[in-house]
C-alpha positions as a Markdown table, in Angstrom:
| # | Residue | x | y | z |
|---|---|---|---|---|
| 1 | Met | 26.4 | 22.8 | 60.4 |
| 2 | Lys | 28.5 | 20.6 | 59.0 |
| 3 | Pro | 29.1 | 16.7 | 60.9 |
| 4 | Val | 32.1 | 16.4 | 62.7 |
| 5 | Val | 32.2 | 12.6 | 61.6 |
| 6 | Ala | 30.7 | 12.2 | 57.5 |
| 7 | Val | 30.6 | 8.2 | 56.8 |
| 8 | Gln | 28.7 | 7.8 | 53.3 |
| 9 | Asn | 28.1 | 4.0 | 51.8 |
| 10 | Ile | 31.7 | 3.0 | 53.0 |
| 11 | Ser | 32.8 | -0.9 | 51.7 |
| 12 | Leu | 36.0 | -2.1 | 52.8 |
| 13 | Ala | 36.5 | -5.7 | 50.1 |
| 14 | Tyr | 39.2 | -8.5 | 50.2 |
| 15 | Arg | 40.2 | -10.9 | 48.0 |
| 16 | Gln | 39.7 | -14.7 | 49.1 |
| 17 | Tyr | 41.9 | -17.0 | 46.9 |
| 18 | Ser | 41.8 | -20.7 | 47.9 |
| 19 | Ser | 45.5 | -21.0 | 47.4 |
| 20 | Pro | 48.3 | -18.3 | 46.5 |
| 21 | Lys | 48.4 | -20.4 | 43.5 |
| 22 | Glu | 44.8 | -18.9 | 42.3 |
| 23 | Ala | 45.9 | -15.3 | 43.2 |
| 24 | Leu | 49.3 | -15.9 | 40.9 |
| 25 | Leu | 47.4 | -17.2 | 38.1 |
| 26 | Glu | 44.6 | -14.5 | 38.2 |
| 27 | Trp | 47.3 | -12.3 | 37.8 |
| 28 | Leu | 49.1 | -13.8 | 35.3 |
| 29 | Phe | 45.7 | -14.9 | 32.9 |
| 30 | Lys | 43.8 | -12.1 | 34.0 |
| 31 | Ser | 41.1 | -13.5 | 34.8 |
| 32 | Lys | 38.9 | -13.9 | 38.0 |
| 33 | Arg | 40.2 | -16.2 | 41.0 |
| 34 | His | 38.8 | -15.0 | 43.9 |
| 35 | Gln | 36.0 | -14.8 | 45.9 |
| 36 | Thr | 34.9 | -11.1 | 47.6 |
| 37 | Phe | 34.5 | -10.8 | 51.3 |
| 38 | Tyr | 33.2 | -8.1 | 52.8 |
| 39 | Ala | 34.2 | -6.8 | 56.0 |
| 40 | Leu | 32.1 | -3.6 | 55.9 |
| 41 | Lys | 29.2 | -3.3 | 54.1 |
| 42 | Asp | 27.8 | 0.2 | 52.9 |
| 43 | Ile | 28.0 | 1.9 | 56.2 |
| 44 | Ser | 26.9 | 5.6 | 56.8 |
| 45 | Phe | 26.3 | 7.4 | 59.8 |
| 46 | Lys | 26.9 | 11.0 | 61.0 |
| 47 | Leu | 28.2 | 12.8 | 64.3 |
| 48 | Glu | 28.4 | 16.2 | 64.9 |
| 49 | Lys | 30.6 | 18.4 | 67.7 |
| 50 | Gly | 30.1 | 16.5 | 71.4 |
| 51 | Glu | 28.7 | 13.4 | 70.2 |
| 52 | Ser | 29.0 | 10.2 | 71.4 |
| 53 | Leu | 28.9 | 6.9 | 69.8 |
| 54 | Gly | 29.6 | 3.6 | 70.6 |
| 55 | Ile | 30.3 | 0.5 | 68.5 |
| 56 | Ile | 29.0 | -2.7 | 69.5 |
| 57 | Gly | 28.7 | -6.5 | 68.2 |
| 58 | Asn | 30.0 | -10.3 | 68.3 |
| 59 | Asn | 33.6 | -10.9 | 67.0 |
| 60 | Gly | 34.1 | -10.4 | 63.4 |
| 61 | Ala | 31.6 | -8.5 | 62.8 |
| 62 | Gly | 33.9 | -5.6 | 61.8 |
| 63 | Lys | 34.2 | -3.0 | 64.7 |
| 64 | Ser | 37.8 | -2.8 | 65.0 |
| 65 | Ser | 37.9 | -2.5 | 60.8 |
| 66 | Leu | 35.6 | 0.5 | 61.3 |
| 67 | Leu | 37.8 | 2.3 | 63.7 |
| 68 | Lys | 41.0 | 1.6 | 61.5 |
| 69 | Leu | 39.1 | 3.2 | 58.9 |
| 70 | Leu | 37.8 | 6.2 | 60.4 |
| 71 | Ala | 41.6 | 6.3 | 62.2 |
| 72 | Gly | 42.8 | 6.8 | 58.8 |
| 73 | Asn | 44.8 | 3.0 | 59.2 |
| 74 | Leu | 42.5 | 1.6 | 56.3 |
| 75 | His | 41.5 | 2.7 | 53.4 |
| 76 | Ala | 37.7 | 1.8 | 52.1 |
| 77 | Thr | 36.8 | -0.3 | 48.9 |
| 78 | Ser | 34.1 | 2.4 | 48.1 |
| 79 | Gly | 32.1 | 4.9 | 49.6 |
| 80 | Lys | 32.9 | 8.5 | 51.2 |
| 81 | Leu | 34.5 | 9.7 | 54.8 |
| 82 | Gln | 35.3 | 12.8 | 56.0 |
| 83 | Leu | 36.9 | 13.6 | 59.6 |
| 84 | His | 37.0 | 17.6 | 60.3 |
| 85 | Gly | 39.4 | 18.2 | 63.3 |
| 86 | Thr | 42.3 | 17.0 | 64.9 |
| 87 | His | 41.7 | 13.2 | 65.9 |
| 88 | Ser | 43.4 | 10.6 | 68.3 |
| 89 | Ala | 43.1 | 6.7 | 68.1 |
| 90 | Ile | 43.7 | 4.5 | 70.3 |
| 91 | Leu | 43.5 | 1.0 | 68.2 |
| 92 | Glu | 45.5 | -2.4 | 69.0 |
| 93 | Leu | 48.1 | -2.4 | 71.2 |
| 94 | Gly | 51.5 | -1.2 | 70.0 |
| 95 | Thr | 50.9 | -1.5 | 66.5 |
| 96 | Ala | 51.8 | 2.4 | 66.4 |
| 97 | Phe | 55.3 | 1.8 | 68.5 |
| 98 | His | 59.1 | 0.6 | 67.4 |
| 99 | Pro | 59.3 | -2.5 | 69.6 |
| 100 | Asp | 63.3 | -1.5 | 70.1 |
| 101 | Phe | 62.7 | 2.0 | 70.8 |
| 102 | Ser | 62.4 | 3.4 | 74.2 |
| 103 | Gly | 58.7 | 4.5 | 75.4 |
| 104 | Leu | 60.4 | 8.3 | 75.8 |
| 105 | Glu | 61.3 | 7.8 | 71.7 |
| 106 | Asn | 58.0 | 6.2 | 70.7 |
| 107 | Ala | 56.1 | 9.1 | 72.3 |
| 108 | Lys | 58.1 | 11.6 | 70.5 |
| 109 | Met | 56.9 | 10.1 | 67.1 |
| 110 | Gly | 53.7 | 9.4 | 68.3 |
| 111 | Leu | 53.4 | 13.5 | 68.6 |
| 112 | Arg | 55.1 | 14.2 | 65.4 |
| 113 | Leu | 52.5 | 12.2 | 63.7 |
| 114 | Leu | 49.3 | 14.4 | 65.8 |
| 115 | Gly | 51.4 | 17.4 | 64.0 |
| 116 | Ile | 52.4 | 18.5 | 66.9 |
| 117 | Asp | 55.3 | 21.4 | 66.6 |
| 118 | Lys | 58.4 | 20.3 | 66.7 |
| 119 | Gln | 59.3 | 23.2 | 69.6 |
| 120 | Gln | 56.4 | 22.0 | 71.3 |
| 121 | Ile | 57.3 | 18.4 | 71.8 |
| 122 | Pro | 59.1 | 18.9 | 75.2 |
| 123 | His | 55.9 | 20.3 | 76.8 |
| 124 | Tyr | 53.4 | 17.4 | 75.8 |
| 125 | Leu | 56.2 | 14.7 | 76.0 |
| 126 | Gln | 55.9 | 16.1 | 79.9 |
| 127 | Gln | 52.6 | 15.4 | 80.1 |
| 128 | Val | 52.8 | 12.0 | 78.7 |
| 129 | Ile | 55.6 | 10.9 | 81.1 |
| 130 | Asp | 53.2 | 12.5 | 84.1 |
| 131 | Phe | 50.0 | 10.8 | 82.9 |
| 132 | Ser | 51.0 | 7.3 | 82.0 |
| 133 | Glu | 52.5 | 6.8 | 85.1 |
| 134 | Leu | 55.8 | 4.9 | 83.5 |
| 135 | Gly | 58.5 | 6.2 | 85.8 |
| 136 | Asp | 61.5 | 5.2 | 84.8 |
| 137 | Phe | 60.2 | 2.7 | 82.7 |
| 138 | Ile | 59.3 | 5.3 | 79.8 |
| 139 | Tyr | 63.4 | 4.9 | 79.0 |
| 140 | Gln | 63.3 | 0.8 | 78.4 |
| 141 | Ala | 62.5 | -0.8 | 75.2 |
| 142 | Val | 58.9 | -0.9 | 74.6 |
| 143 | Lys | 59.4 | -4.3 | 73.5 |
| 144 | Thr | 59.8 | -5.1 | 76.9 |
| 145 | Tyr | 56.6 | -3.7 | 78.3 |
| 146 | Ser | 53.3 | -5.8 | 79.8 |
| 147 | Ser | 50.0 | -4.8 | 77.4 |
| 148 | Gly | 48.9 | -3.1 | 80.5 |
| 149 | Met | 52.2 | -0.9 | 80.5 |
| 150 | Thr | 51.7 | 0.1 | 76.8 |
| 151 | Val | 48.5 | 0.9 | 76.8 |
| 152 | Arg | 49.2 | 3.7 | 79.2 |
| 153 | Leu | 51.4 | 5.1 | 76.8 |
| 154 | Ala | 49.0 | 4.8 | 73.9 |
| 155 | Phe | 46.7 | 6.3 | 75.7 |
| 156 | Ala | 48.7 | 9.0 | 77.2 |
| 157 | Ile | 49.9 | 9.9 | 73.6 |
| 158 | Ala | 46.7 | 10.0 | 71.8 |
| 159 | Val | 44.7 | 12.7 | 74.8 |
| 160 | Val | 47.3 | 15.0 | 75.4 |
| 161 | Ile | 46.4 | 17.4 | 72.5 |
| 162 | Gln | 42.7 | 17.4 | 73.4 |
| 163 | Pro | 41.4 | 15.8 | 70.2 |
| 164 | Asp | 38.5 | 17.2 | 68.7 |
| 165 | Ile | 37.7 | 13.3 | 67.7 |
| 166 | Leu | 39.1 | 10.4 | 70.1 |
| 167 | Ile | 38.4 | 6.8 | 69.0 |
| 168 | Val | 39.1 | 4.0 | 71.8 |
| 169 | Asp | 38.9 | 0.7 | 70.5 |
| 170 | Glu | 38.5 | -2.9 | 73.2 |
| 171 | Ala | 42.3 | -1.7 | 74.3 |
| 172 | Leu | 41.7 | -0.4 | 77.6 |
| 173 | Ser | 40.3 | -3.3 | 78.9 |
| 174 | Val | 43.6 | -5.1 | 79.5 |
| 175 | Gly | 44.7 | -1.9 | 81.7 |
| 176 | Asp | 44.7 | -2.4 | 85.7 |
| 177 | Gln | 41.7 | -1.1 | 87.5 |
| 178 | Tyr | 43.4 | 2.5 | 88.0 |
| 179 | Phe | 44.7 | 2.8 | 84.9 |
| 180 | Gln | 41.1 | 2.2 | 83.5 |
| 181 | Lys | 39.1 | 4.3 | 85.7 |
| 182 | Lys | 41.7 | 7.2 | 85.1 |
| 183 | Ser | 41.0 | 6.9 | 81.4 |
| 184 | Leu | 37.5 | 7.2 | 81.4 |
| 185 | Asp | 37.3 | 10.4 | 83.7 |
| 186 | Lys | 39.9 | 11.9 | 80.8 |
| 187 | Met | 37.3 | 10.5 | 78.2 |
| 188 | Arg | 34.8 | 12.0 | 79.8 |
| 189 | Asp | 36.9 | 15.6 | 80.2 |
| 190 | Ile | 37.6 | 15.3 | 76.7 |
| 191 | Leu | 33.4 | 15.3 | 76.2 |
| 192 | Asn | 33.1 | 17.8 | 78.1 |
| 193 | Gln | 34.9 | 20.1 | 76.2 |
| 194 | Gln | 32.4 | 19.0 | 73.3 |
| 195 | Ala | 35.1 | 16.6 | 71.4 |
| 196 | Thr | 33.6 | 13.7 | 69.5 |
| 197 | Leu | 33.6 | 10.3 | 70.8 |
| 198 | Ile | 33.8 | 7.0 | 69.0 |
| 199 | Phe | 34.2 | 3.8 | 71.6 |
| 200 | Cys | 34.3 | 0.4 | 71.0 |
| 201 | Ser | 33.3 | -2.5 | 73.8 |
| 202 | His | 32.4 | -5.4 | 74.8 |
| 203 | Asn | 31.3 | -3.9 | 78.2 |
| 204 | Leu | 28.0 | -2.8 | 77.8 |
| 205 | Tyr | 27.7 | -0.9 | 80.5 |
| 206 | Gln | 30.6 | 1.9 | 79.6 |
| 207 | Ile | 28.9 | 2.1 | 76.4 |
| 208 | Lys | 25.3 | 3.1 | 77.9 |
| 209 | Glu | 27.1 | 5.6 | 80.3 |
| 210 | Met | 29.6 | 7.2 | 77.8 |
| 211 | Cys | 27.4 | 7.5 | 74.7 |
| 212 | Thr | 24.1 | 9.3 | 73.4 |
| 213 | Gln | 24.2 | 6.8 | 70.4 |
| 214 | Ala | 25.6 | 3.2 | 69.0 |
| 215 | Ile | 25.5 | 0.9 | 66.4 |
| 216 | Trp | 25.1 | -2.4 | 66.4 |
| 217 | Leu | 27.5 | -4.1 | 63.5 |
| 218 | Asp | 26.8 | -8.1 | 62.1 |
| 219 | Gln | 28.3 | -9.3 | 59.9 |
| 220 | Gly | 29.7 | -6.1 | 58.5 |
| 221 | Lys | 26.8 | -4.3 | 57.9 |
| 222 | Ile | 24.8 | -1.7 | 60.7 |
| 223 | Arg | 22.1 | -3.6 | 62.2 |
| 224 | Leu | 20.5 | -1.1 | 64.0 |
| 225 | His | 21.9 | 2.4 | 64.6 |
| 226 | Gly | 19.9 | 4.9 | 67.1 |
| 227 | Glu | 19.8 | 5.7 | 70.6 |
| 228 | Val | 22.3 | 3.8 | 72.8 |
| 229 | Asn | 19.7 | 2.4 | 75.2 |
| 230 | Gln | 17.5 | 0.8 | 72.3 |
| 231 | Val | 20.7 | -0.4 | 70.3 |
| 232 | Val | 22.4 | -2.2 | 73.7 |
| 233 | Asp | 19.0 | -3.5 | 74.9 |
| 234 | Ala | 18.2 | -5.0 | 71.3 |
| 235 | Tyr | 21.5 | -6.4 | 71.1 |
| 236 | Gln | 21.7 | -7.8 | 74.9 |
| 237 | Asp | 18.1 | -9.7 | 73.9 |
| 238 | Glu | 19.7 | -11.5 | 70.5 |
| 239 | Leu | 22.7 | -12.3 | 72.8 |
| 240 | Arg | 20.2 | -13.7 | 75.9 |
| 241 | Gly | 18.1 | -15.4 | 73.1 |
| 242 | Ile | 21.1 | -16.9 | 72.1 |
| 243 | Ser | 22.8 | -18.4 | 75.4 |
| 244 | Ser | 19.5 | -18.9 | 77.0 |
| 245 | Asn | 20.5 | -22.3 | 77.9 |
| 246 | Ala | 23.7 | -21.6 | 79.0 |
| 247 | Ala | 25.1 | -22.3 | 82.5 |
| 248 | Ala | 25.6 | -18.9 | 84.3 |
| 249 | Thr | 29.1 | -18.3 | 85.4 |
| 250 | Thr | 29.7 | -16.1 | 88.8 |
| 251 | Ala | 32.6 | -14.1 | 88.4 |
| 252 | Thr | 36.1 | -14.5 | 90.2 |
| 253 | His | 37.4 | -12.0 | 92.7 |
| 254 | Phe | 40.4 | -11.0 | 93.7 |
| 255 | Ile | 41.6 | -9.0 | 96.7 |
| 256 | Asn | 44.1 | -7.4 | 94.4 |
| 257 | Lys | 41.4 | -5.0 | 93.0 |
| 258 | Pro | 41.5 | -1.4 | 94.7 |
| 259 | Ala | 37.7 | -2.5 | 95.5 |
| 260 | Tyr | 35.0 | -5.0 | 95.5 |
| 261 | Ile | 32.1 | -7.5 | 96.7 |
| 262 | Asn | 33.2 | -8.9 | 99.4 |
| 263 | Asp | 30.5 | -10.2 | 100.7 |
| 264 | Ile | 26.3 | -9.9 | 99.4 |
| 265 | Lys | 23.7 | -12.2 | 101.0 |
| 266 | Leu | 20.2 | -12.4 | 101.1 |
| 267 | Glu | 18.0 | -11.1 | 105.0 |
| 268 | Gly | 14.6 | -12.6 | 105.7 |
| 269 | Gly | 13.2 | -15.1 | 103.6 |
| 270 | Ser | 12.1 | -18.6 | 104.3 |
| 271 | Arg | 14.3 | -21.9 | 104.0 |
| 272 | Glu | 13.0 | -24.8 | 101.9 |
| 273 | Asp | 15.0 | -27.0 | 100.2 |
| 274 | Asp | 18.3 | -25.3 | 99.9 |
| 275 | Lys | 16.2 | -22.6 | 98.5 |
| 276 | Ile | 15.4 | -19.2 | 99.7 |
| 277 | Ile | 11.7 | -18.3 | 99.6 |
| 278 | Phe | 10.3 | -14.6 | 100.2 |
| 279 | Arg | 6.5 | -14.1 | 100.0 |
| 280 | Thr | 4.9 | -11.0 | 98.2 |
| 281 | Gly | 4.3 | -8.2 | 100.5 |
| 282 | Glu | 7.2 | -9.1 | 103.2 |
| 283 | Thr | 9.9 | -7.4 | 103.6 |
| 284 | Phe | 12.6 | -8.2 | 101.0 |
| 285 | Ser | 17.0 | -7.0 | 102.3 |
| 286 | Val | 19.8 | -7.3 | 100.4 |
| 287 | Phe | 23.2 | -6.9 | 102.5 |
| 288 | Thr | 26.6 | -6.1 | 101.2 |
| 289 | Asp | 30.4 | -5.9 | 102.8 |
| 290 | Ile | 32.6 | -4.1 | 100.5 |
| 291 | Ile | 36.4 | -3.4 | 100.9 |
| 292 | Ala | 38.2 | -0.6 | 99.3 |
| 293 | Gln | 42.3 | 0.5 | 99.3 |
| 294 | Asp | 42.8 | 4.6 | 99.1 |
| 295 | Ile | 39.9 | 5.6 | 97.3 |
| 296 | Pro | 37.4 | 8.2 | 98.4 |
| 297 | Gln | 34.6 | 7.5 | 100.1 |
| 298 | Asn | 32.5 | 9.9 | 97.9 |
| 299 | Asp | 33.8 | 7.6 | 94.7 |
| 300 | Ile | 32.3 | 3.9 | 96.0 |
| 301 | His | 29.1 | 3.2 | 95.2 |
| 302 | Leu | 26.8 | -0.1 | 94.8 |
| 303 | Gly | 24.0 | -0.8 | 92.0 |
| 304 | Leu | 21.8 | -3.5 | 92.3 |
| 305 | Val | 19.7 | -5.5 | 89.5 |
| 306 | Ile | 16.9 | -8.0 | 90.0 |
| 307 | Arg | 16.4 | -10.4 | 87.4 |
| 308 | Arg | 14.0 | -13.3 | 87.1 |
| 309 | Asn | 14.8 | -16.6 | 85.7 |
| 310 | Asp | 14.0 | -15.5 | 81.8 |
| 311 | Asp | 16.7 | -12.8 | 82.0 |
| 312 | Ile | 14.4 | -9.9 | 82.4 |
| 313 | Gln | 15.2 | -7.1 | 84.2 |
| 314 | Cys | 12.5 | -6.6 | 87.2 |
| 315 | Tyr | 14.2 | -3.3 | 88.4 |
| 316 | Gly | 17.5 | -2.0 | 88.6 |
| 317 | Ile | 18.8 | 0.8 | 90.7 |
| 318 | Ser | 22.1 | 2.6 | 92.8 |
| 319 | Thr | 23.3 | 4.2 | 95.4 |
| 320 | Leu | 24.5 | 6.9 | 93.2 |
| 321 | His | 21.0 | 7.3 | 91.5 |
| 322 | Asp | 19.7 | 7.7 | 95.0 |
| 323 | Asn | 22.4 | 9.8 | 96.1 |
| 324 | Ile | 23.1 | 7.6 | 98.9 |
| 325 | Pro | 27.3 | 7.6 | 100.5 |
| 326 | Leu | 28.5 | 4.5 | 101.5 |
| 327 | Gln | 29.4 | 4.9 | 105.3 |
| 328 | Lys | 33.0 | 3.5 | 106.5 |
| 329 | Gln | 32.8 | 1.3 | 109.6 |
| 330 | Ser | 35.2 | 1.0 | 112.6 |
| 331 | Asn | 37.0 | -2.2 | 110.8 |
| 332 | Gly | 37.8 | -0.3 | 107.3 |
| 333 | His | 34.8 | -2.1 | 105.3 |
| 334 | Tyr | 31.6 | -0.2 | 103.7 |
| 335 | Thr | 28.2 | -2.2 | 104.8 |
| 336 | Ile | 24.7 | -1.7 | 103.3 |
| 337 | Arg | 21.6 | -2.9 | 103.2 |
| 338 | Phe | 18.9 | -2.2 | 100.2 |
| 339 | Ile | 15.9 | -3.0 | 101.6 |
| 340 | Ile | 12.4 | -2.9 | 100.2 |
| 341 | Glu | 9.5 | -3.2 | 102.6 |
| 342 | Gln | 7.0 | -5.0 | 101.1 |
| 343 | Leu | 8.4 | -6.6 | 97.8 |
| 344 | Pro | 6.0 | -6.2 | 94.9 |
| 345 | Leu | 7.2 | -9.4 | 92.9 |
| 346 | Leu | 5.0 | -11.8 | 92.0 |
| 347 | Ser | 5.7 | -15.8 | 91.8 |
| 348 | Gly | 9.0 | -16.8 | 90.4 |
| 349 | Asp | 12.8 | -17.5 | 90.7 |
| 350 | Tyr | 15.2 | -14.4 | 90.5 |
| 351 | Cys | 18.8 | -13.4 | 91.1 |
| 352 | Leu | 20.6 | -10.5 | 92.0 |
| 353 | Glu | 23.4 | -8.8 | 90.3 |
| 354 | Ala | 25.5 | -6.4 | 92.0 |
| 355 | Trp | 27.8 | -3.5 | 90.2 |
| 356 | Leu | 30.7 | -1.7 | 92.6 |
| 357 | Ile | 31.0 | 1.3 | 90.6 |
| 358 | Asp | 32.6 | 5.2 | 91.1 |
| 359 | Ala | 30.8 | 8.3 | 90.6 |
| 360 | Ser | 30.6 | 8.7 | 87.8 |
| 361 | Gly | 28.6 | 5.7 | 87.1 |
| 362 | Ile | 31.2 | 4.7 | 84.4 |
| 363 | His | 34.2 | 2.0 | 85.5 |
| 364 | Ile | 33.3 | -0.8 | 87.2 |
| 365 | Tyr | 35.3 | -1.6 | 90.0 |
| 366 | Asp | 33.6 | -5.5 | 91.1 |
| 367 | Ser | 30.8 | -6.8 | 89.6 |
| 368 | Arg | 28.8 | -10.1 | 91.1 |
| 369 | Glu | 26.3 | -11.4 | 88.1 |
| 370 | Arg | 24.0 | -14.1 | 88.5 |
| 371 | Cys | 24.2 | -14.6 | 92.2 |
| 372 | Cys | 21.6 | -14.6 | 95.3 |
| 373 | Tyr | 19.5 | -16.9 | 93.9 |
| 374 | Phe | 15.8 | -16.6 | 95.4 |
| 375 | Thr | 12.1 | -17.8 | 94.8 |
| 376 | Val | 9.1 | -15.6 | 95.7 |
| 377 | Arg | 5.6 | -16.7 | 96.2 |
| 378 | Gln | 2.4 | -15.2 | 96.8 |
| 379 | Lys | -0.3 | -16.8 | 99.2 |
| 380 | Ser | -3.2 | -16.5 | 95.7 |
| 381 | Gln | -3.6 | -15.8 | 92.5 |
| 382 | Gln | -6.0 | -12.4 | 94.0 |
| 383 | Gln | -2.7 | -11.2 | 94.0 |
| 384 | Gly | -2.3 | -11.1 | 90.3 |
| 385 | Ile | -0.6 | -12.0 | 87.5 |
| 386 | Gly | 2.6 | -11.8 | 85.6 |
| 387 | Met | 5.6 | -9.8 | 87.5 |
| 388 | Val | 4.5 | -7.7 | 89.6 |
| 389 | Gln | 2.2 | -6.3 | 92.2 |
| 390 | Leu | 0.7 | -3.0 | 91.7 |
| 391 | Glu | -1.1 | -0.7 | 94.4 |
| 392 | His | -4.9 | -0.2 | 92.1 |
| 393 | Arg | -7.8 | 1.2 | 92.9 |
| 394 | Trp | -11.3 | 0.7 | 90.7 |
| 395 | Glu | -13.3 | 3.8 | 89.9 |
């Protein structure tokens, strides 16, 4: 079967001059006076119908350049690139819009560029208006739009035709929480229709949930390509090594989020010198208070991760994976306890991460990274060494 996307040894090179004068002298005397910079070098991969690919890497790794090549906004210096089927791309905000034209006029132009027949424009235009939810702002000049409004219009135009190939850059990250979730749900719907997705994001959780495979770009080259968890975990391992001495920060929380973690705390244990101490084998409990506004009860789930101080993820689970619904209290809050009856962790310093996610497991309403620090102490070395105490027997 012919692949939907076939990329074979493509490279993207630019000429770098020390000054504009050098460029003029090169043109006049036909002698090389530049250095060649490769934004991308020998990139190859294939995608079949219905597959999804995440693109990850540090800033400047070549992610946006690759997506622009796939979208047709740039042409490769060398190599071969083939896309089979209709495709839509959401790249840098507003690049395809005329700032002086209204959102409605830009939508009409965008639909025409996607190949929609003139007679069908009104039908699709109404879908763009409905999905973007811009209201009367659809008649205002795009130059008056906020970045969030711009991405609403861009995304609505891109997905209205149910493309065979959807290419999405980091642009979604500027949208508000409500529209981010709506967009991610739409992307999943498109995938369910056997479309092919190429998704670039710094949100590695979303990459893992949306994509089946991933490419890690490093200085314009493929560092690793394979199954999404393998690639993302390798990338995170390197990031942790680079930032192991950096101070951890706690996310800032705003009450204008549609759902957020109001409070999270450890229960049980003992206090010694401002430390919370748990003993191996005793009960471990985490209490979480959540506030949500106008969100269905079955669309809110809590995920918890236990990390050791060397950044190893010891264990992670969510109410979504365990199929445990959150219950609304009389005061409108959601409260839940996570309990481990006999804590298997051995001696060490640990902390929690908490994630408030939707029912798809993709959209993140809120998070608390590296919170609730605690220490585990074991009674003796007879309980074993390492990270956890495992039930066992000898025969």
